[in-house]
N, C-alpha and C positions, 0 to 999 in steps of 0.2 A: 894176264892182261884181260880185263873184262870187256874189251871191245873186239869182237870176233873179226869184223871187217878190217880193222886197223892191224890186228895180228896177222891176218892173211896178206895184207899189203906189204908186210915186212919180209916176204920170201927172199932168201938170198939171191942176189943178182938183179933184183928189181928195186933196190934201195939206192936213192940218190944222195943220201947223206951218210957220213960214217956212222957206224953203229954206236960208237962211243958218244958222238955228239947227240944222236937221237936219244940214247938212254939218259943222258944228263938232262936234256930238255923235257923228256917224258917224266922223269923223276921229280923235277921241279914243278911240273904242271899238274900231276895227277892228285886227285883228292877223293876221299870217300864221303865227304861232306857231312862229317859227324857234327851234330849240332853243338855249337860252342857253349851253350848253357847246360849241356848234359855232361856230367863227370865221366871221364874215361875209366878212372879207378874208383872203386867203392869198397866198403868193408862188408864182408859176409857175416853170417851169424856167429862165427868164431872170432870176429873182429880182425881177421886177416885182410890185408889189402889185396883185392883181386880185380881183374878186368871186369868192367860192367857187363852183366849178362846180356844186355841189349846190343852190345857192340858186334858180336859175331853175326847175328841175323842181319844187322844193318850192313855190315861189310859184305855179306854173301848176296845181298840184293844189288845186282849190277846196275839197277836204275839209280842207285845212290852215288855212283862213280861219275866223275867228270874230269875234263881237262880245262886249263885256263885259256883265256883269249890270246895270250902270248904264243901258246902252242899253235893255235888256229892261224895266227898271222904268219908264223914261220913255216908251217906245213899246211897251207890252205887246201891242198889236194887231199889231205887226210882229215880235215876238220869235219867233213860230213860223215866220217866213219866212227865218230864218238860224240858224246854229249859235251858241249862246250858251255862252261859257266861264265857268266858276265860279272 
């Protein structure tokens, strides 16, 4: 999870939602904001289909990660612990 404050807020015993419910909501909300016009798969010099070499650095830059507004509405106390996209 790229949001340290949010990760720390999930300490067992301090969680007010079921873990399953939270995991589903988080999974539906999280995005690495890969530009839609940039192909995820490309052909290399051997013409093999491979993951775009720009993807890994993009994904490893945590400032590219965000959660959607629905997450922020359901978990307002956690919304300040992550980047929320509109």
